[in-house]
C-alpha positions in Angstrom: 10.5 46.5 20.7 7.3 46.7 18.3 8.3 50.1 17.5 11.8 49.3 16.4 9.9 46.4 14.4 7.5 48.6 12.5 9.3 51.8 12.3 8.9 53.4 8.7 7.0 50.5 7.3 4.5 52.4 5.0 0.9 51.4 4.7 0.7 50.5 1.5 3.5 47.9 1.8 1.7 46.3 4.5 -1.4 46.4 2.9 0.2 44.9 -0.4 -1.4 40.8 -0.4 1.9 39.7 -2.1 3.9 41.1 0.8 1.3 40.3 3.7 1.2 36.1 2.6 4.7 36.0 0.4 2.3 34.6 -2.4 4.3 36.5 -5.4 6.3 34.3 -7.9 7.1 37.4 -10.0 10.8 38.4 -10.3 13.5 35.8 -9.7 11.2 32.6 -9.7 13.0 29.7 -11.2 11.3 28.0 -13.8 10.5 24.5 -13.4 11.9 23.0 -16.7 15.3 24.3 -15.4 15.2 21.9 -12.4 15.1 18.0 -12.4 15.4 15.3 -10.1 13.3 16.6 -7.2 12.3 14.3 -4.6 9.0 15.4 -2.9 7.6 13.7 0.6 4.1 13.8 1.4 2.7 12.8 4.5 -1.0 11.8 5.4 -1.6 9.7 8.5 -5.0 8.8 9.0 -7.8 7.4 6.8 -7.8 4.3 4.3 -5.5 5.3 1.8 -4.6 3.4 -1.6 -4.3 4.2 -5.7 -7.4 2.6 -7.0 -11.0 2.0 -5.7 -10.5 4.3 -2.7 -13.1 3.5 -0.1 -14.2 7.2 0.2 -17.0 7.4 3.2 -16.2 3.9 4.6 -15.0 5.7 7.9 -14.9 9.2 9.4 -11.3 9.3 8.1 -11.3 8.4 5.0 -13.1 11.2 2.6 -11.8 14.3 0.5 -8.6 14.3 2.2 -7.6 10.8 1.1 -8.6 11.5 -2.3 -6.8 14.7 -2.5 -3.2 13.5 -1.2 -3.6 10.3 -3.7 -4.1 12.7 -6.8 -1.7 15.2 -5.6 1.1 12.7 -5.3 0.2 11.6 -9.1 0.0 14.5 -10.3 3.3 15.8 -9.1 5.0 12.9 -10.4 3.8 13.5 -13.7 5.3 17.0 -13.2 8.4 18.1 -15.1 11.5 18.1 -12.8 10.1 15.6 -10.3 11.7 12.4 -10.1 9.9 10.8 -7.2 7.0 11.4 -4.8 6.3 9.4 -1.9 3.2 9.5 0.0 4.0 8.4 3.8 0.9 6.9 5.6 0.3 4.0 8.2 0.5 0.5 7.4 -2.7 -1.2 8.4 -3.0 -5.1 9.2 -5.9 -5.1 10.9 -8.7 -7.8 10.4 -11.7 -6.8 7.9 -9.2 -4.4 5.8 -8.0 -5.1 2.3 -4.7 -6.8 2.5 -3.6 -3.6 0.3 -3.6 -1.2 3.0 -0.8 -3.7 4.4 1.6 -3.7 1.3 4.6 -1.3 2.6 4.9 0.1 -1.3 2.2 0.5 -3.7 3.1 2.2 -6.9 0.7 4.8 -8.0 -0.4 4.7 -11.7 1.2 8.1 -13.2 -1.3 10.7 -14.7 -1.7 11.7 -18.2 -2.0 15.3 -18.5 -3.1 16.0 -22.4 -2.4 20.1 -21.6 0.9 19.3 -20.0 3.4 21.4 -22.4 6.7 20.2 -21.0 8.4 17.2 -21.8 8.8 14.3 -19.0 11.6 12.1 -18.5 12.1 9.0 -16.7 11.2 9.1 -13.5 10.6 6.9 -10.3 7.1 7.7 -10.3 4.6 8.1 -7.2 4.9 5.6 -4.4 2.5 5.0 -1.1 4.9 3.9 1.4 3.1 2.6 4.3 5.2 2.8 7.8 3.9 0.4 10.6 3.0 2.4 13.8 0.7 1.9 16.7 -0.8 -1.3 17.4 -0.2 -3.7 14.5 -3.7 -5.4 14.5 -5.9 -2.1 14.7 -7.2 0.4 12.4 -6.7 3.8 14.5 -9.3 6.7 14.0 -7.1 10.0 13.6 -8.0 11.2 17.3 -6.1 8.1 18.5 -2.9 8.2 16.6 -1.3 11.0 18.7 0.6 8.9 21.2 2.3 6.8 18.2 3.6 9.7 16.0 7.2 9.7 17.0 7.1 5.9 16.0 6.1 6.8 12.9 9.0 9.5 12.6 11.3 7.2 13.3 10.5 4.6 10.5 9.8 7.3 8.1 13.6 8.4 8.7 14.8 5.3 8.0 12.7 5.1 4.8 13.8 8.6 3.6 17.4 8.4 4.2 17.6 4.8 2.6 15.5 6.2 -0.6 17.9 9.7 -1.0 20.7 7.4 -1.2 18.7 5.0 -3.6 18.0 7.9 -5.9 21.5 9.4 -5.7 22.6 6.0 -7.1 19.7 5.7 -9.7 20.8 9.1 -11.3 24.3 8.8 -10.9 24.9 11.5 -8.8 26.5 9.2 -6.0 25.3 11.7 -3.4 22.1 11.2 -1.5 19.3 13.4 -3.2 17.3 14.4 0.0 13.7 15.5 -0.4 13.4 18.9 -1.8 10.2 19.4 0.6 8.4 17.4 3.2 4.8 18.2 3.2 2.5 17.8 6.0 -1.1 17.2 5.5 -3.7 17.6 8.7 -2.6 18.5 12.1 -0.9 15.1 13.0 1.1 14.9 9.7 2.2 18.3 10.6 3.5 17.1 13.7 5.3 14.2 12.0 6.6 16.4 9.1 7.9 19.1 11.5 10.0 16.3 13.6 11.1 14.6 10.0 12.1 17.8 8.5 14.1 18.9 11.5 16.0 15.8 11.7 17.0 16.0 8.2 17.4 19.9 7.9 15.2 20.1 4.9 12.4 22.6 4.2 8.6 21.9 5.2 5.3 22.8 3.9 1.8 22.2 5.8 -1.9 22.4 4.7 -4.2 22.3 7.4 -7.2 20.7 5.8 -9.4 21.6 8.6 -8.1 23.4 11.3 -8.7 22.6 14.9 -9.8 26.3 16.1 -12.2 26.8 13.8 -13.7 23.4 14.5 -13.8 24.3 18.2 -15.6 27.4 17.9 -18.2 25.6 15.6 -18.8 23.1 18.1 -19.0 25.2 21.1 -21.7 27.5 19.2 -23.7 24.4 18.9 -23.8 24.1 22.5 -24.0 20.6 22.4 -20.9 19.7 24.3 -18.7 21.4 26.7 -15.2 22.1 26.1 -14.2 19.2 28.1 -16.2 16.9 26.1 -15.2 18.0 22.9 -11.6 17.6 23.9 -12.2 14.3 25.2 -13.8 13.2 21.7 -11.6 14.9 19.4 -8.6 15.5 21.3 -8.9 19.1 20.0 -6.2 20.8 22.2 -3.8 18.4 21.3 -4.9 19.1 17.4 -4.6 23.0 17.9 -1.0 22.5 19.5 -0.2 20.5 16.4 -1.3 23.2 14.4 1.0 26.0 16.4 3.7 23.9 16.0 3.4 23.4 12.3 3.2 27.1 11.9 6.5 27.6 14.0 8.6 25.0 11.3 6.7 25.3 8.1 8.3 27.6 5.3 5.1 27.5 3.2 1.7 26.9 4.4 -0.7 26.2 2.0 -4.3 27.2 2.0 -7.2 26.9 -0.2 -8.8 30.6 0.1 -8.0 33.9 1.4 -10.7 33.4 3.7 -8.8 30.7 5.4 -5.9 32.7 6.1 -7.8 36.0 7.2 -10.4 33.8 9.5 -9.1 30.7 10.5 -5.3 31.0 10.5 -5.3 34.4 12.1 -7.1 32.8 15.4 -3.9 30.9 16.0 -1.2 32.6 18.1 1.7 31.8 15.6 -0.1 33.8 13.1 -1.8 37.4 13.0 -2.3 38.9 9.6 -1.1 42.6 10.2 2.1 41.1 11.5 2.6 39.1 8.6 2.2 42.0 6.5 4.6 44.2 8.0 7.3 41.4 8.5 7.0 40.6 4.8 7.3 44.3 4.1 10.7 44.2 6.3 12.0 41.1 4.6 11.0 42.7 1.3 13.3 45.5 1.7 16.1 43.7 3.3 15.6 45.1 7.1 16.0 43.5 10.3 13.1 41.5 11.7 14.6 41.2 14.9 14.7 37.3 15.0 10.9 37.1 14.0 9.6 34.7 11.2 6.5 34.0 9.7 5.5 31.1 7.4 4.7 32.5 4.0 0.7 31.7 3.5 0.4 30.5 -0.2 -3.2 30.4 -1.7 -3.3 27.3 -4.3 -6.7 26.1 -5.5 -7.0 22.2 -5.4 -6.6 20.5 -8.4 -9.0 18.0 -10.2 -8.1 15.4 -13.0 -10.8 16.4 -15.5 -9.4 16.3 -19.0 -10.7 13.1 -20.4 -13.8 13.1 -18.7 -15.3 16.5 -20.4 -16.0 15.2 -23.8 -17.3 11.9 -22.4 -20.9 13.3 -22.1 -23.5 15.1 -23.7 -22.5 18.7 -23.5 -25.8 19.9 -24.2 -27.9 17.1 -22.2 -30.2 16.7 -25.3 -31.1 13.1 -23.9 -34.9 12.8 -23.1 -34.8 9.3 -21.4 -32.4 9.2 -18.2 -33.8 5.9 -17.1 -31.4 3.2 -17.2 -30.9 1.0 -20.0 -28.6 -2.4 -20.3 -25.6 -0.1 -21.0 -25.8 2.4 -18.6 -23.4 2.0 -15.4 -25.0 -0.1 -12.9 -24.9 2.5 -10.2 -27.8 4.3 -12.1 -29.9 1.7 -11.5 -28.9 1.6 -8.0 -30.1 5.0 -7.7 -33.0 5.2 -10.0 -35.0 2.6 -8.0 -35.7 4.9 -5.4 -37.6 7.0 -7.4 -41.4 7.1 -8.5 -40.4 9.7 -11.2 -36.7 9.2 -12.6 -37.2 11.7 -15.2 -37.3 14.8 -12.8 -34.0 16.8 -12.5 -31.6 15.5 -9.8 -30.5 17.6 -6.7 -27.4 16.0 -5.9 -25.3 16.0 -2.5 -22.1 13.8 -1.9 -21.1 14.1 1.8 -20.4 11.8 4.5 -22.6 11.5 7.3 -21.1 14.1 9.8 -23.2 17.3 11.4 -20.8 19.8 10.0 -22.0 18.7 6.8 -25.3 19.8 7.4 -27.3 17.1 5.4 -30.5 17.3 7.9 -30.9 21.0 6.9 -30.8 20.2 3.2 -33.5 17.5 3.7 -35.6 19.8 5.7 -35.4 22.5 2.8 -36.4 20.0 0.3 -39.1 18.5 2.5 -41.0 21.7 3.3 -40.7 23.2 0.0 -43.6 21.4 -2.0 -43.0 23.4 -5.5 -39.3 21.7 -5.2 -40.6 18.1 -4.4 -42.6 18.7 -7.3 -40.1 19.7 -9.9 -37.1 17.6 -8.7 -35.7 14.6 -6.7 -33.1 14.7 -4.1 -30.2 12.0 -3.8 -27.9 11.5 -1.0 -24.4 9.9 -1.3 -23.4 9.6 2.1 -20.6 7.1 2.2 -20.7 3.5 2.3 -22.5 1.5 5.0 -23.5 -2.1 6.1 -25.9 -1.5 8.7 -26.3 1.9 10.8 -26.2 0.2 14.2 -22.6 -0.7 13.2 -21.6 2.6 12.4 -19.8 5.2 14.8 -22.3 7.1 17.1 -21.6 10.4 15.0 -22.4 9.0 11.5 -25.0 6.8 12.8 -26.9 9.8 14.4 -26.8 11.6 11.2 -28.0 9.2 9.2 -30.8 8.3 11.9 -32.0 11.7 11.6 -32.0 11.8 7.7 -34.1 8.5 7.5 -36.6 10.3 10.3 -37.0 13.4 8.1 -37.7 11.2 5.3 -40.6 9.6 7.3 -41.8 12.5 8.7 -42.1 14.7 5.1 -43.3 11.5 3.3 -40.4 11.9 0.8 -40.5 7.9 -0.2 -40.2 8.0 -3.9 -38.3 11.4 -4.1 -35.2 10.7 -2.2 -32.4 8.1 -2.8 -29.8 7.2 -0.4 -27.9 4.1 -1.6 -25.9 2.0 0.9 -22.9 1.4 -1.4 -20.9 3.0 -4.3 -17.6 2.8 -5.7 -15.1 5.7 -5.7 -14.6 4.9 -9.4 -18.5 5.2 -9.8 -18.5 8.9 -8.5 -18.3 10.4 -12.1 -21.2 8.0 -13.1 -23.2 9.7 -10.4 -22.3 13.4 -11.8 -23.1 12.3 -15.1 -26.6 11.0 -14.3 -27.5 14.5 -12.4 -26.1 16.2 -15.3 -28.2 14.1 -17.7 -31.3 15.0 -16.0 -30.5 18.7 -15.9 -30.1 18.8 -12.0 -27.6 20.6 -9.6 -25.1 19.8 -7.3 -25.6 21.2 -3.6 -23.0 21.4 -0.9 -24.3 23.2 2.4 -21.6 22.4 4.8 -21.4 25.0 7.6 -18.0 25.4 6.6 -16.4 23.7 3.2 -12.3 24.1 3.1 -11.7 23.1 -0.2 -14.7 22.4 -2.2 -13.0 19.9 -4.2 -17.0 18.0 -5.0 -17.7 21.3 -6.5 -14.8 21.6 -8.7 -15.7 17.9 -9.9 -19.6 18.9 -10.3 -18.7 21.6 -12.5 -16.3 19.8 -14.8 -19.4 17.3 -15.4 -21.4 20.3 -16.5 -23.2 20.5 -13.3 -24.4 23.7 -11.9 -24.0 24.3 -8.3 -25.8 25.3 -5.1 -23.0 25.8 -2.2 -22.4 27.4 1.2 -21.1 30.9 1.5 -18.7 30.0 4.0 -15.1 28.7 2.9 -13.7 27.9 -0.4 -16.9 27.6 -2.1 -16.7 31.7 -2.4 -13.5 31.6 -4.2 -14.4 28.9 -6.4 -17.7 30.7 -7.3 -15.7 34.0 -8.1 -13.6 31.9 -10.7 -16.3 29.7 -12.3 -19.5 31.9 -11.7 -21.6 28.5 -12.0 -24.5 28.7 -9.4 -25.3 30.3 -6.3 -24.0 30.7 -2.6 -26.5 30.2 0.3 -26.4 30.9 4.1 -26.2 27.2 5.3 -28.5 27.9 8.5 -31.3 29.2 6.5 -33.1 26.3 4.8 -35.5 28.8 3.0 -32.9 30.3 1.2 -31.5 26.8 0.2 -34.8 25.7 -1.0 -35.3 29.5 -2.9 -31.8 28.6 -4.6 -32.6 25.1 -5.9 -35.9 26.0 -7.0 -34.3 28.6 -9.2 -31.5 26.8 -10.4 -33.8 24.5 -11.6 -37.1 26.1 -13.0 -35.0 28.7 -14.8 -33.7 27.0 -17.9 -31.8 29.7 -19.2 -29.8 30.4 -16.0 -29.5 26.7 -15.5 -27.7 26.6 -18.9 -25.3 29.8 -18.5 -24.3 28.2 -15.2 -23.4 25.2 -16.7 -21.7 26.6 -19.6 -19.5 29.3 -17.4 -18.4 26.0 -15.3 -17.2 24.2 -18.5 -15.6 27.4 -19.9 -13.5 28.1 -16.5 -13.1 24.9 -15.1 -9.6 24.5 -16.6 -8.1 26.9 -13.9 -8.5 23.9 -11.3 -6.8 21.5 -13.3 -3.9 19.5 -11.9 -0.9 20.5 -13.9 -1.8 24.5 -13.2 -1.8 23.1 -9.3 1.5 21.6 -9.6 2.8 24.4 -11.8 2.0 26.9 -9.0 3.0 24.3 -6.1 6.5 23.7 -7.8 7.0 27.8 -8.4 6.8 28.2 -4.8 8.9 25.0 -3.7 11.6 26.2 -6.1 12.3 29.7 -4.1 12.8 28.0 -0.9 16.4 28.5 0.2 18.5 25.4 0.3 18.6 23.0 3.5 20.3 19.9 3.5 21.3 17.4 6.1 25.0 17.5 7.1 26.1 14.3 9.0 29.6 14.2 9.1 31.3 10.9 9.2 31.9 8.6 11.6 35.7 8.7 11.0 35.7 12.2 12.3 35.9 11.1 15.8 37.6 8.6 17.9 34.8 7.0 19.4 34.8 3.3 18.3 30.9 3.2 17.3 31.7 0.6 14.5 31.7 -2.0 16.9 28.4 -0.6 19.1 25.5 -2.8 19.0 23.3 -0.9 21.0 23.3 2.6 22.6 22.3 3.3 26.4 21.2 7.0 26.4 20.9 8.3 30.3 18.3 11.2 30.5 17.3 11.4 34.1 16.5 14.5 35.3 14.3 14.1 38.5 17.1 13.2 40.8 19.9 14.4 43.0 23.3 14.8 41.9 24.5 11.8 43.9 21.7 9.6 42.6 22.1 10.8 39.1 26.3 9.6 39.8 24.8 6.2 40.7 22.7 5.6 37.9 25.6 6.5 35.6 27.7 3.9 37.5 25.0 1.2 37.5 23.6 1.6 33.9 27.6 1.0 32.6 28.0 -1.8 35.1 24.8 -3.2 34.1 26.1 -3.7 30.3 29.7 -4.0 30.7 29.6 -7.5 31.8 30.7 -10.9 30.0 31.5 -11.2 26.3 29.6 -7.9 25.0 31.6 -5.5 27.1 32.3 -2.8 24.5 29.1 -3.7 22.3 27.2 -0.8 24.2 27.8 2.8 23.9 26.6 5.4 26.1 25.3 8.6 25.7 24.6 11.3 28.2 21.5 13.6 27.4 20.6 16.3 29.8 20.2 20.0 30.1 23.7 20.6 31.9 26.2 22.5 29.9 29.1 21.0 28.9 31.3 22.4 31.8 28.6 21.1 34.1 28.8 17.7 32.6 32.8 17.6 32.7 32.6 18.4 36.8 29.7 15.6 36.8 32.2 13.2 35.2 34.9 14.0 37.4 32.6 13.7 40.4 31.8 10.2 39.4 35.7 9.2 38.9 34.7 8.0 35.3 36.1 9.2 32.2 34.3 11.2 29.6 35.6 8.8 26.9 33.6 6.5 28.6 30.7 8.0 27.0 30.4 8.2 22.9 28.4 11.7 23.1 27.4 14.1 25.3 24.0 15.6 24.3 23.9 18.9 26.4 21.9 22.3 26.7 18.7 20.6 26.6 19.2 19.1 23.0 21.1 22.0 21.5 24.7 20.8 21.2 26.3 17.5 21.0 29.9 17.1 22.0 32.2 14.2 21.2 34.9 13.3 23.8 38.4 12.1 22.4 41.5 10.9 24.4 44.6 12.9 23.3 47.0 10.2 25.0 47.4 6.5 25.4 47.5 7.0 29.1 43.6 7.6 30.3 43.4 11.0 31.9 40.5 13.5 32.6 42.8 16.5 31.8 44.1 15.0 28.6 40.3 14.6 27.0 39.4 17.0 24.3 35.8 17.7 23.5 34.4 18.1 19.8 31.7 20.4 19.2 29.3 19.0 16.4 29.1 21.9 14.0 26.9 19.9 11.7 24.3 19.2 14.2 24.3 23.0 14.8 23.7 23.8 11.1 20.6 21.4 11.4 18.9 23.6 14.6 20.0 26.9 13.5 16.6 27.2 11.3 14.6 30.2 12.6 16.9 30.9 15.5 16.1 34.3 16.7 19.5 35.1 18.3 20.1 38.6 19.9 16.4 39.8 18.9 15.0 36.7 21.0 17.6 37.4 23.9 16.5 41.0 24.2 12.6 40.0 24.2 13.1 37.7 26.7 15.5 40.1 28.9 12.4 42.5 28.6 9.9 39.5 29.5 12.0 38.5 32.7 11.7 42.0 33.9 8.2 42.0 34.2 7.9 38.7 35.8 8.0 39.6 39.7 7.1 38.6 43.1 4.6 41.3 44.6 4.5 41.6 48.7 2.6 44.4 49.5 3.6 47.3 47.6 6.7 45.6 46.9 7.7 44.0 43.7 10.8 41.8 43.3 12.0 40.2 40.0 12.5 36.4 40.1 13.9 35.5 37.0 17.4 36.7 35.8 19.7 36.7 32.5 22.1 33.6 33.2 25.1 34.3 30.8 27.2 31.5 32.6 25.0 29.1 31.3 24.3 30.4 27.9 25.5 29.4 24.8 25.2 30.1 21.1 21.7 28.2 20.6 20.5 28.0 24.4 19.8 31.4 26.0 19.4 30.6 30.0 17.6 32.5 32.8 18.3 31.8 36.3 15.0 31.4 38.6 15.1 32.8 42.1 11.2 31.4 42.9 9.7 29.3 40.6 6.4 29.7 42.3 6.1 32.9 40.8 6.6 31.9 37.1 3.9 31.7 34.7 3.0 28.1 33.1 5.8 27.2 30.4 2.5 27.4 27.9 1.8 30.8 28.6 5.6 31.6 27.9 5.3 29.9 24.8 2.1 31.3 23.8 3.5 34.8 24.2 6.6 33.8 21.9 4.4 32.4 19.5 2.5 36.0 19.4 5.7 37.9 19.0 6.6 35.3 15.9 9.2 34.2 17.9 10.1 30.5 16.6 11.7 28.5 19.6 11.2 25.9 22.6 11.0 27.0 26.1 11.9 24.4 28.9 12.2 24.6 32.4 14.8 22.5 34.1 16.9 21.7 37.2 13.7 21.7 39.1 12.5 24.8 37.7 15.6 26.8 38.8 16.5 27.5 35.1 14.9 28.4 32.0 16.4 27.3 28.7 15.3 28.7 25.5 16.4 26.8 22.3 15.8 26.5 18.3 12.7 25.1 17.5 14.4 22.0 15.9 16.5 21.5 18.9 15.7 18.7 21.6 17.1 15.9 23.0 14.9 13.3 21.1 15.8 15.2 17.9 19.4 14.9 18.9 19.4 11.2 19.4 17.7 10.9 15.5 20.8 12.8 14.4 23.1 10.6 16.3 21.4 7.2 14.7 22.1 8.6 11.1 25.2 9.8 11.6 26.6 6.5 13.4 24.4 4.2 11.1 22.6 3.2 14.0 18.9 1.5 14.1 16.7 3.4 16.6 15.3 0.2 18.1 18.8 -1.0 19.2 18.9 2.5 21.7 17.6 2.4 25.1 16.8 5.6 26.8 16.8 5.7 30.7 14.4 8.3 32.3 13.2 9.1 35.8 9.3 9.2 36.9 9.1 12.9 36.1 11.7 15.3 34.7 12.2 18.8 32.8 9.4 19.9 30.7 10.7 18.2 27.6 10.1 14.9 29.4 7.3 13.4 27.0 9.5 13.6 24.0 11.8 11.2 25.6 9.1 8.7 25.0 7.7 7.0 22.1 9.5 6.3 18.8 11.2 3.0 18.1 14.0 3.2 20.9 13.3 1.3 24.3 12.7 3.3 27.3 13.2 2.4 31.1 11.5 4.5 33.6 13.3 4.6 36.8 10.4 4.8 40.0 11.1 5.4 43.4 11.0 8.2 46.2 14.4 9.3 44.9 12.4 11.1 42.0 11.7 15.0 42.8 8.0 15.5 42.2 7.0 17.2 39.1 6.8 21.2 39.6 3.2 22.7 38.2 5.3 25.0 36.2 6.8 22.0 34.1 3.3 21.7 32.6 3.5 22.7 28.9 0.5 20.4 27.9 -3.0 21.5 27.4 -4.1 18.1 27.4 -3.4 14.7 29.1 0.1 12.8 28.7 -1.7 10.0 27.3 -2.8 11.9 24.4 1.1 11.9 23.4 2.9 8.8 24.8 1.5 5.2 24.6 2.4 4.5 28.2 1.2 0.9 27.6 3.6 0.3 24.9 5.9 -2.9 24.8 9.1 -0.5 24.2 8.5 1.1 27.8 9.2 -0.5 31.0 9.4 0.8 34.5 11.0 -0.5 37.5 11.5 0.3 41.0 14.9 1.4 42.3 17.8 2.0 40.0 20.8 -1.0 41.0 22.5 -2.6 38.1 20.4 -5.6 38.5 17.2 -3.7 38.3 18.6 -2.3 35.0 20.2 -5.3 33.5 16.9 -7.2 33.8 14.8 -4.2 32.5 16.9 -4.5 29.5 16.6 -8.0 29.0 13.2 -7.5 29.2 13.2 -5.3 26.3 15.2 -7.6 24.3 18.6 -6.0 25.0 21.5 -8.7 25.6 23.7 -7.5 28.7 25.6 -10.7 28.9 
C-alpha cells in the first residue's frame, strides 16, 4: 500500500515546506475583506481567565496561555470580517476566588489597532463564556479536569446552538450562523473541540501550547520520577492521547515554530514529517491518498499588542536616575527596595516558579560570576504568593531553592523577588529594566511560545534566551540578543555579561528589536490566522426537522437510552421490557421516549425487537453500528404490525460523520492487517480475524473474530492506524467477537448529542442505561449532562482484556462519584424506576 501511495512522488515536491505543512496562502486564498459575519469559538479550559487584571502566576495554570487566548479573542473580534468571538472556559464559583470568575458572560474590551488598514463595521465583539462543569465549589487544576470534559461539551453545545441562532437573527439572515471554526487550546480543550466540532460538523483548529510527549521525555531525562509517578502527577498518558485525538480531528494545527513541528509533533503516532510531505504532494496534484489524511501544520508566531506602548518611554534611555520618584509606578519601588545600588543595569526574568523554567540555574549563573554581580542586579518576577507554605509542592520547592541559593551566594541587595504584582504592572516592569539599560532573560529548558521575549523587545529590552524552542525563530526575526544552552550556567553568565558590558552591542540589539517587532503584532497574527481559516472547506450542521419523522417527539419530556452491551440476548430483551414498563405508568405514559443504542446492525435490531414481542415504533430512534447510523421507525398503517414498519436512515447524521472517512483505502488496509493476525501452534498459523461483509455498512467496516485471545489490544490497533494516517475509531464489541471500524466523529455518545439538537431536547432530560462493562466505547457513555444508570450483578459478562483502549485509569476520564451516575443491583422494573426517581426523573 505504501508503494501505491508514494509511487511517482518527486523528491522536490516532498521537500517543499509549503507542501509539507500546507502552510501556503498563495493562489486562490480568499481576501479577508471579502468575508464578513464570521463566528469564531475558542476553547481554553484551565486557569483563571478574565479580561482585565489577569492574575498571572497565582497558580500553576494561570500563565502565558491565559494571556494569549484572551488577547487572541480581543484581536480577532477587532479584525475585519469577524462578527463575534466566544472564548469558552470553566465557570468557577469556589470560595476565595473573585466573583468575576463565576459570571456566565463577560464582554471583553475591544482592541484598537493603529496599523489596521481595513474598516471595521459593527459586530458583537469578544466574550468570555463560562460553562459550569465539574464540582461547583472547587477550582480544578488542569490535571483534574479530564473526567468532566464531556459535561463541558454538553454545556458548550447548548450555548453555541443558541448563539448561532441569535447571530442569525441579529444580522437578519434568519438562518443560524454556525462557527467558522472551533479552536482548542491545550490537550484538554483539544478533546472538547474534537467532540464539539464533530457534533456540529464544523472545522476544528488546535494549538497544543506545551505538548505532553515532550514534557514526558524531559521529565524522564531528569530522572527524578518514574514513568508511573509522572503519569500519576500529570495524567500525562491521558494528555498524550488527547493530543493524538486532536491530530485525528483537526483540519489545521497551529505551531509557533518549525522546531515544534519537526521535533515535537513528529513524536506522535498521528503525525510524521515525511509522510505529511508526501501526502501534501499528492493532494497538491489531486492524486489518490487511499483514505489517508494529515492535518495542515501552520506556523503563526504569537501576537502582542504593542502599538501604544513603544512611544511611551524614552527610546534612547537617556535618564541617568532610575531611582523611583513620586510619579513613578509603585511596582518600581517594590522592586528597587531590594537593591543596595538600584542604578546598576537590571537582569529581568519573568517566569512562574516551575522546574522547567530553570530559574535556579539562572540564580547560580548570577551568583557564581562575580564580574556579573558587580555589574548588574537580578530581578525575579515569579508570580504572586502569600506564603510559600501555602503554595503547591512544585512551586514551593522551586521558590525554596531560589531563596536558599540567594542565601548561599549572599546575594542580598542584589536580587529582587517581590511577592506581588498586578498583570497591568508588567509593562512598567519592562520599562524599569529598559531604563536601567538592562536585559531580559529566559533560560527555560524549552520555550514553546516566547511571548515574554516579544514583550521585552517591544519595550526596548535586548534578550538572552534559551536555544530550545520558539526563541530560535524569534531571534531570526528580531536579531536582538543571544541564544544560550539552558543547561550551561557559564554560557548564560557569559552572555549576560557581554550584553551588559558592551554598550554598542546592547544598543544595536535594542534598536533591532524595536525595528522588527511589528512582525509580531496582533493584526499580523490575525491576518495570517484568518487567511488560513478561510481556505477550509465548508462544513455545516444538518439536523433536519422533527416533522420529517412520524415519532411524536414534541410531547417527550424525557428520553431513555438503553445502551447495555454486557448481557445475554435474553437478559437484554428483559432489560428493554423492564425499562419501558418502569416509565409507562400513571399519567406520564407517553412523555418518555426510548432509544436503543448498540453495536448491532439494523437487521439484527429488527430481529431482536421481533424476539421481544414489541413493536419497533415503541422506540423513537435506533442508534446502531456503534454510533455510525441512526434510524427512525414509522408505522405505514393504523394497524400495529412489525411487517408494516419502515425504517428511515438519517442521511443528515451521515453527513456529520463522513469527515476523514477512509472508505475503500481504509478497508484494504484493514484486510491486509487482519491477514497478519494469526494464532500460532507449532509451525502452523491460523488466521483469527476475517472481513465480515454481512455486518458491514457504508460507515462501519465489520470484521469477524474467531479467537479474541490472539487479538492485539485495541490501543495497538489504534496506534497502527494513526501511523498510517487513517483517521477512525476502532471498537471491539459482541464480547470481542466482532471488530467495528467507524469514522472519527461517529460514536454512540455523539449520536445522542445529535439527536438532542435535532429534537430540541435538553441533555439533562436524557437517561442512559449501561451495564457493568460493555463494548470498548463503554467509557464514552458516561459523563456529560445526561443521567446514567449502571446495572450491576452477575448477569454482566466480565470485561475482556482486549477491550482496554486506555493507557490510563478509568477515573481519569469518568467521574464515577458524580450525582448524575447511580448504580443498582439487578434490572427489575422496580429497580429501574427507583433509580430514575433518585436521579430526579418522574416515573408516575
